[in-house]
C-alpha positions, -999 to +999 in steps of 0.1 A: +308+058+691+291+025+691+299+003+661+270-021+657+249-041+634+221-017+627+196-007+600+200+024+580+168+040+568+163+054+533+144+084+545+141+116+524+164+146+530+152+165+560+130+137+572+140+125+607+156+091+609+139+071+636+167+049+650+200+064+642+219+093+626+238+088+594+270+104+584+260+112+548+231+107+524+251+079+506+247+058+537+209+058+535+199+023+526+178-006+539+206-030+547+215-045+580+250-030+583+278-019+605+278+018+614+299+041+635+271+067+637+257+077+671+223+063+679+194+086+686+178+059+707+198+033+726+180+003+711+162-003+678+126-015+685+129-041+657+160-056+673+141-059+706+114-079+688+139-101+671+156-107+705+123-115+722+115-139+693+149-156+698+143-159+735+110-177+730+124-199+703+154-209+724+132-218+755+107-238+735+132-258+716+156-263+746+127-283+762+123-305+732+160-312+729+162-321+766+132-343+764+144-362+734+180-365+747+170-378+782+142-401+770+156-435+759+124-445+741+126-415+718+154-429+696+134-437+664+143-421+631+113-397+634+124-384+668+161-381+657+149-358+629+127-338+653+157-335+676+177-322+647+150-296+639+148-285+675+186-282+678+187-261+647+159-238+660+175-237+694+208-224+678+188-200+657+171-185+688+205-183+706+219-166+675+192-139+675+199-133+712+237-131+706+232-108+676+213-084+699+240-085+726+269-082+703+252-054+683+249-031+713+277-043+736+306-058+717+304-045+681+330-053+655+332-065+619+345-099+628+318-105+654+292-093+629+304-119+603+305-147+628+270-139+641+255-136+606+272-169+596+259-186+627+223-174+619+226-185+583+238-220+593+211-224+620+182-213+598+195-233+569+197-264+592+162-257+604+147-255+569+167-285+557+155-305+588+120-298+578+127-313+544+143-343+560+112-348+582+090-346+550+112-372+533+110-395+564+072-392+565+069-400+528+091-432+532+072-442+563+041-444+541+056-456+509+077-483+525+056-489+556+066-526+560+104-519+560+103-486+578+114-498+612+148-512+600+184-505+603+185-492+568+160-465+576+182-453+605+212-452+582+193-431+557+183-407+585+219-404+597+230-397+561+203-370+557+215-354+590+251-354+578+241-337+545+218-313+563+243-301+588+273-302+564+256-280+538+243-257+565+277-253+580+292-246+546+267-219+538+272-203+572+310-202+567+309-185+533+305-149+547+332-156+573+356-170+547+353-139+525+320-139+506+308-106+522+305-070+512+324-053+540+350-040+515+326-036+485+295-017+498+280-016+463+276-054+463+257-055+496+222-070+499+193-061+521+211-080+549+246-067+553+273-081+554+259-106+530+264-099+493+234-099+470+247-130+452+250-148+485+215-139+495+201-149+462+218-183+466+201-187+500+167-176+486+169-199+456+179-228+479+148-221+500+125-222+469+140-255+458+134-270+493+098-255+493+090-271+459+104-304+471+083-303+502+052-294+482+058-323+458+064-348+487+034-337+507+012-339+476+023-375+472+018-381+509-017-368+506-025-392+477-011-421+497-032-411+528-063-408+507-057-441+490-051-459+523-082-444+539-103-454+510-089-490+512-097-492+549-132-478+543-139-505+517-125-533+539-145-522+570-176-513+549-176-477+560-199-452+544-185-424+522-189-399+550-165-419+572-140-419+544-143-382+540-138-376+577-108-399+578-090-382+550-100-346+559-079-347+591-048-359+573-051-333+545-058-305+571-026-314+590-006-313+558-022-279+549-013-265+583+024-277+580+029-262+545+008-231+552+028-222+583+061-228+566+052-209+535+036-179+553+066-176+575+094-178+550+080-169+516+078-131+521+114-128+532+126-152+505+108-132+478+121-099+492+156-113+492+153-117+454+136-084+446+149-061+474+177-036+470+199-023+497+186+012+491+150+001+501+137+012+535+149-010+562+114-016+576+107-039+547+137-061+557+126-063+593+089-068+585+097-098+564+125-112+585+106-112+618+078-135+606+104-159+592+118-163+628+082-172+639+086-205+620+112-217+644+088-207+672+059-227+657+080-258+647+081-273+682+044-270+685+036-287+652+063-314+653+069-320+690+043-308+715+015-322+695+031-357+696+016-379+722+049-396+731+066-363+738+035-351+757+038-382+778+075-376+785+068-340+795+040-352+818+062-378+834+090-352+838+068-326+854+049-350+876+079-371+885+060-402+874+089-421+859+079-458+856+103-485+844+074-506+831+058-478+811+068-493+777+048-484+746+051-489+709+069-461+690+047-448+662+058-440+627+056-405+613+025-415+593+007-419+626+017-385+639 
């Protein structure tokens, strides 16, 4: 008997269950849950894909964290927030790997709660860090003259404290008792989280998403206004103004589009899904959500010229003490 965090499928009576045998028809549901039933196959293919996703996420973000940590010039507010995002995604990737290991090697209710809480805290910190980066980019444009000041760094530290404090609190809720291990009827599509707990997390996501939409809309207006002012001062033609603003708007569209496409399906399913639904729906919406942590380092780190320069210096061994350069603001990234 292998007690593990697995997915029960709500197949019809007489229809073969693809990944595991269930003890009774009452156990047929679409929740991620602990089960003592024997597995028909040693490993759930969906769990393999989640583990592979976690491995790529951990490797990508570990490089970003190492580069920012060991490069003294990357200490501006923007890179502090990018480091926070990379750390959260690194922990999320490690959580997916540990969940896979504990699920098939060391299964218990306690470990299941700790693993789920760890994943909730990590992904919450990742999404909250994205919001903090958006706020930082807005203030870098709105208060461009005073952005590089001690006050800005203090605000960044405050945002980090709130981000990680709230994330840790949400991650501890299942461990501290807000779970459905003793009340199966209250389970959500992700066991051992209760439906009310999952709805809280989904609602929090939608609040953050709306805030990001609002801020990026304001950023877009500021960018267009600045580009128009520069065009007038330098006597550019209307085509030049269009080209200057198109790049900035396209970048914002990519950021929001990637974030929304990754998380919206799972967040919506968290609100409308029931534990009796087929488990494939849960996996099919959860897996793309993990891809956001895979794409984040590409959008926020590897596209940045200063991080590219640090990676180049690290790989080529071209560390030069006189290689000083001006640190750019988020509005220039």
